[in-house]
C-alpha positions in Angstrom: 141.6 95.1 47.7 138.4 94.3 49.6 136.2 97.1 51.0 136.1 95.3 54.4 139.4 96.8 55.3 137.6 100.1 56.0 135.6 98.5 58.8 131.9 98.1 59.8 131.2 101.8 60.5 132.4 102.9 57.1 130.5 100.1 55.3 127.2 100.3 57.1 126.9 103.7 58.8 125.2 102.7 62.0 124.7 106.4 63.0 122.7 107.0 59.8 120.5 104.0 60.6 119.7 105.6 64.0 118.9 109.0 62.4 116.6 107.5 59.8 114.8 105.3 62.3 114.3 108.3 64.5 112.9 110.4 61.6 110.6 107.5 60.7 109.3 107.1 64.2 108.5 110.9 64.4 106.8 110.7 61.0 104.4 107.9 62.2 103.8 109.7 65.5 102.8 112.9 63.8 100.7 111.2 61.2 98.9 108.9 63.6 99.0 109.5 67.4 99.6 113.3 67.2 97.4 113.8 64.2 94.5 115.2 66.3 96.6 118.2 67.3 96.4 119.5 63.7 93.2 121.2 62.6 93.0 119.9 59.0 94.6 116.5 59.5 93.4 113.4 57.7 94.1 109.7 58.4 97.5 108.5 57.0 97.0 106.8 53.6 98.7 103.5 53.0 100.4 104.9 49.8 101.8 107.8 51.7 103.4 105.6 54.4 104.9 103.3 51.7 106.4 106.3 49.8 107.9 107.7 53.0 109.4 104.3 54.1 110.7 103.9 50.5 112.4 107.3 50.9 114.1 106.3 54.1 115.2 102.9 52.8 116.6 104.4 49.6 118.5 107.1 51.5 120.1 104.4 53.6 121.0 102.3 50.6 122.7 105.1 48.8 124.2 107.0 51.7 124.7 104.3 54.4 125.6 101.1 52.6 128.8 100.2 50.8 127.4 102.2 47.8 128.4 105.4 49.7 131.9 104.1 50.2 132.2 103.1 46.5 130.9 106.6 45.6 134.1 108.0 47.1 136.3 105.4 45.2 134.6 105.4 41.8 133.1 108.5 40.0 130.6 106.2 38.4 129.0 105.3 41.7 129.1 108.9 42.8 126.9 109.8 39.8 124.6 106.9 40.4 124.3 108.1 44.0 123.6 111.7 42.9 120.9 110.6 40.4 119.0 108.5 42.9 119.4 111.1 45.7 118.4 114.1 43.7 116.0 112.7 41.1 114.2 109.8 42.8 114.1 110.3 46.6 112.5 113.8 46.4 109.5 112.2 44.6 109.1 109.7 47.5 109.4 112.5 50.1 106.8 114.8 48.5 104.4 111.9 47.9 105.1 110.4 51.3 104.3 113.4 53.5 100.6 114.1 53.9 99.4 117.4 52.5 98.3 118.7 55.9 101.8 118.2 57.3 103.3 120.0 54.3 100.8 122.8 54.9 102.0 123.3 58.4 105.6 123.2 57.3 105.4 125.6 54.3 103.1 128.1 56.0 105.6 128.8 58.8 106.6 132.5 58.6 110.1 132.0 57.1 109.3 128.9 55.1 106.3 130.6 53.4 108.5 133.2 51.7 111.2 130.6 50.7 108.6 128.2 49.3 106.8 130.9 47.4 109.9 132.0 45.6 111.9 128.8 45.1 108.9 126.7 44.0 108.1 129.0 41.1 108.8 126.7 38.1 111.3 128.9 36.3 113.2 129.6 39.6 113.1 126.0 40.8 114.5 124.5 37.6 117.3 127.0 37.2 118.4 126.9 40.8 118.5 123.1 40.8 120.4 122.9 37.5 122.7 125.7 38.5 123.6 124.1 41.9 124.1 120.7 40.3 126.2 122.0 37.4 128.3 124.2 39.8 128.9 121.3 42.1 130.4 119.2 39.3 132.9 121.7 38.2 136.2 120.0 38.8 137.7 122.7 41.1 134.4 123.0 43.1 133.8 119.3 43.6 137.5 118.7 44.7 137.3 121.6 47.1 133.9 120.5 48.6 134.9 116.9 49.1 137.9 117.9 51.2 135.7 119.6 53.8 133.2 117.5 55.7 131.0 120.4 56.9 130.9 122.1 53.5 130.2 118.8 51.7 127.3 118.0 54.0 125.9 121.5 53.8 126.1 121.6 50.0 124.6 118.2 49.6 121.6 119.2 51.8 121.1 122.4 49.9 121.2 120.6 46.6 118.7 118.0 47.9 116.3 120.8 49.0 116.6 122.4 45.6 115.6 119.1 44.1 112.5 119.0 46.3 111.7 122.5 45.1 112.2 121.5 41.5 109.8 118.6 41.8 107.2 120.5 43.9 105.3 122.2 41.0 105.0 118.8 39.3 104.0 116.5 42.2 102.3 118.6 44.9 98.6 117.9 45.2 97.5 120.2 48.0 93.9 121.3 48.3 93.1 124.9 47.3 96.4 125.4 45.6 96.9 126.0 41.9 98.1 123.0 39.9 100.3 123.1 36.9 98.5 122.2 33.8 99.5 118.8 32.2 100.9 120.4 29.1 103.0 122.7 31.2 104.2 119.7 33.3 105.4 117.9 30.2 107.2 121.0 29.0 108.7 121.5 32.5 110.1 117.9 32.5 111.6 118.3 29.0 113.2 121.6 30.0 114.8 119.9 33.0 116.2 117.1 30.8 117.6 119.6 28.3 119.2 121.9 30.8 121.0 119.2 32.7 122.6 117.8 29.5 125.5 120.3 29.3 126.7 119.3 32.8 126.6 115.6 31.8 128.2 116.4 28.4 131.1 118.1 30.2 131.8 115.0 32.1 131.2 112.5 29.3 133.3 114.2 26.6 136.2 115.5 28.7 139.4 114.1 27.1 141.1 113.7 30.5 140.1 112.7 34.1 139.1 116.1 35.7 138.7 115.3 39.4 141.7 115.2 41.7 139.7 113.5 44.5 139.3 110.5 42.2 142.8 110.5 40.6 145.3 112.0 43.0 146.2 109.6 45.8 146.7 112.3 48.5 143.5 114.2 47.6 141.5 111.0 47.3 142.7 109.8 50.8 141.7 113.1 52.3 138.3 112.9 50.6 137.8 109.4 52.0 137.6 110.9 55.5 134.0 111.8 54.6 132.9 108.2 55.1 135.9 106.5 56.8 137.1 107.4 60.3 140.5 109.1 60.1 141.8 106.6 62.7 141.0 103.7 60.4 142.6 105.4 57.4 145.8 106.1 59.3 146.3 102.4 59.9 146.0 101.5 56.2 148.6 101.8 53.5 146.7 103.1 50.5 147.9 104.8 47.3 144.7 105.6 45.5 141.4 104.3 44.1 143.2 102.1 41.6 143.6 99.6 44.4 139.8 98.9 44.3 139.0 99.1 40.6 140.5 98.2 37.3 138.7 100.9 35.4 140.8 103.8 34.1 139.9 107.2 35.6 138.7 108.6 32.2 136.5 105.6 31.5 135.2 105.8 35.1 134.3 109.5 34.6 132.7 109.0 31.2 130.6 106.0 32.5 129.5 108.1 35.4 128.2 110.9 33.1 126.5 108.4 30.9 124.7 106.6 33.8 123.6 109.9 35.3 122.0 110.9 32.0 120.4 107.4 31.5 118.9 107.4 35.0 117.7 110.9 34.6 116.0 110.0 31.3 114.4 106.9 32.8 113.0 108.7 35.8 111.8 111.7 33.8 110.4 109.2 31.2 108.3 107.5 33.9 107.0 110.9 35.0 106.2 112.0 31.5 104.2 108.7 30.9 102.4 109.1 34.2 101.4 112.7 33.6 100.3 111.9 30.0 98.2 108.9 31.1 96.4 111.0 33.8 95.8 113.8 31.3 94.4 111.4 28.7 92.1 109.7 31.2 90.8 113.1 32.5 90.1 114.2 28.9 88.2 111.0 28.3 86.1 111.4 31.5 85.1 115.0 30.7 83.2 114.3 27.5 81.4 111.4 29.3 80.5 113.7 32.1 79.2 116.4 29.8 77.1 113.8 27.9 75.7 112.4 31.1 74.8 115.9 32.5 73.1 116.8 29.2 71.0 113.6 29.2 70.0 114.2 32.8 69.0 117.8 32.1 67.0 116.6 29.0 65.3 113.9 31.1 64.3 116.4 33.8 63.0 118.8 31.2 60.9 116.0 29.6 59.5 114.9 32.9 58.5 118.5 33.7 56.7 118.8 30.4 54.8 115.5 31.1 53.6 116.8 34.4 52.2 119.9 32.8 
């Protein structure tokens, strides 16, 4: 059955387009026209603007395009959506927002305390992994997907926890301590290891675990998260099997596998990037030491010649 039966609103989420465009306009106003109102502001860098626009476009692709609709039909697409939303978009957000905007945000009275606690590496990784794993317990996911407010709230909290998780790795604010490269590598590896049990639970389960992807009545109720109830009431649907030939167990297993693969790819790129920067910095330091030594020796020789 074609997805077009759900209508334009369900397929392309025009309201989300409006929200993301509004956020993007505010971003550019703050970082350009209103920048002079901030004491420590700097001109917006091209790279920052690109990262932020990438974040907005990516969010729309995974939450506003037919991918979001498919994520409510196939568990595989749900896991792909989660991987991109939680493991890729936060990187774009952190890199896309200038440090002086972050400083204003995180030094607000309430935000300061929250950031101080939840961006501690140990706290950040365990909170993120805990929320992610809890969300994918069958009874929890089925319950959350049947309540629009609860689903939106939990997804937002989970996304914020992902930003906190990445913060120690990516933030590059002046006068703030930076995690050492070796610790960054260990931190990424720890994340990859700790998320494995949640993926393994999904991959190796002998049966399909989620009612909202197997039970017609529960699935139809969950579809109200992205399809207007008035549209659904006019359709005669029995379940997700109308839109895919994949068996529920195979769909579930593929979703777990793709989640793990995407996580490994994203973390692999981060590991490579951190290692390369570390290697280059180590190569520069000896050269700098040698240059400083030669300069000092030359100055000493010139002083002796004058005497």
